[in-house]
Each structure stands twice: as C-alpha cells, then as structure tokens.
C-alpha positions, 0 to 999 in steps of 0.5 A, a space after each residue: 315207780 320205775 321212773 322215780 327210782 331211775 331219776 333218783 339214782 342217775 341224773 341222766 334220766 331227769 335230763 331225758 325228761 327235761 329234753 323230751 317232756 314229762 310224758 314219755 312217748 309210747 313205744 309199745 307194740 302189739 303182741 303176736 304176729 303183727 307186733 313181730 312183723 312190724 319189728 321186722 319192717 322197722 329194722 334199719 328204718 327211722 321211727 317216722 318212716 317205719 310208722 308211715 309204712 306200717 300204716 300203709 300196710 294196715 290200710 292195704 289189709 283193712 287192718 287185718 295183719 295176719 299170716 294169711 293176709 300177708 301170704 296173700 300179698 304179692 312181692 310188689 305190694 309188700 315192696 310198696 309197703 316198705 319191705 325190701 327183698 330180704 325182708 319180704 323173705 323174712 315176712 313170708 317165712 314168719 307168716 308161714 311159721 305161724 300159720 302152720 303152728 311151728 311158732 306158738 306165741 303163747 308158749 314164747 310169752 310164758 318163757 323167761 327173758 333169755 329163753 324167749 329171746 333164744 326162741 325168737 332169734 332161731 327164726 330167720 330174720 329175727 336178731 337179738 335186737 328184734 327179739 329184745 325190743 319185742 319183749 320190751 314193747 309187746 310184752 312189757 318185760 321190765 328189765 331188757 336193755 338192748 345194747 345193740 340199738 343205735 339210739 341207745 348207744 348214741 343216747 347214752 354217749 350224749 347223756 353221759 358226755 362220753 367222747 366215743 360211742 360206748 362199747 357193749 361192755 360199757 353199756 352193760 356196766 353203766 346200766 347195772 345200777 338200773 336193774 330191774 328197771 332197764 326197760 324204763 331206762 331204755 325208753 327214757 333214752 329213746 324219749 330223749 333221742 327222739 326229742 333231739 331228732 325232732 328239734 333238729 328237724 324243726 331247726 332245718 
C-alpha cells in the first residue's frame, strides 16, 4: 500500500496522519468536463469556498453540469456561482471546445502523464497546476507531484522544518525517494495542511 510505503521511508507522512487523522480526506474529482470545469473554478480559492460555490452551480443546473448547460447560462449567473470575469471566459471556452469535439477527454485519458498535461495546458485557462491536479484527482494517476501548489509548498516547509518556502528544485529533490507514489504523498501533505487550517479556524 502506498501510504505504508511512504510512512516507512519518511517520518513526515506519519506526522500527516497524526495531525490529520488516519482516514485521509477525499480529494477526488469527477473526470471529463465537470471535473476540469470545477478545477478552473477552484483556481486561487480555498477548498471550503470552492465547494460552496460548486454546489451552488450544481443546484442551479439541477446537477447537470455539461458544456451545453454552461453555455446557456448568462454571465451574471456564472458570476453569482463564483466565476470571475476571466474564469467566465475560460469556462465558456472550455465548454465550446468540448461541445464542438475539439477536446476529446477519452483520448487525453489514454495518454502518458506528461503528454496528457501538455494537451490540457494548451487550453486557455488551464495551467500546469490545473492539469496536474486533474490527473491526480480525476484520473487517479499515481505519481503526480504538483510543485506549483501553495499548500504543497507550505506543507512540505512545515513538515520538514525548513525556514524558507522550498524552491521548485527543492520540492522535486525531496520527493524523488517517494516515486512512484508522489500522488499519495501530495494527498497526505494536503491532508495535514487542511487539518491545520481547520484547527486554526476552531481556535478563533
């Protein structure tokens, strides 16, 4: 099991479980259009806020989040559901690309990690972070390590006891022994990070 392997080779993962609890939070997302759209919405938002806004959108659409239903909404409705002006453009562009067949999720899902990421980042509004998290959360790819994620950066800094936020090179180096389980490593760091956030809110 990947968690057992990681806890055996690096004590930070036992600390993640100690702080966050033995049951790791579910960071999974649906695949295809709904999953990628949700990740566009979640960009630069806290997990808690993003969940509230996503549920608001799903309620508005009676659960049917499709390219067609998104394209049928006006900008005001999308804005009320948490999309900034920029993200409205990304959402409409993504919906149009899927609706007219230019984006084939089945084809992307069949590609190796780096090729799938390259195809996704070619879409407007999809950066490497979004593409990597899509592969992790929607496709359950086992060895993705999103070094551009702020929670990963701050989480590793805290867990390793480093004085400064790690550089991309440091994050790649520290995770090298965790291959091929870096997705699980990222989920454990997130688990720890979210638990500390929850504790800080409870203490207020």
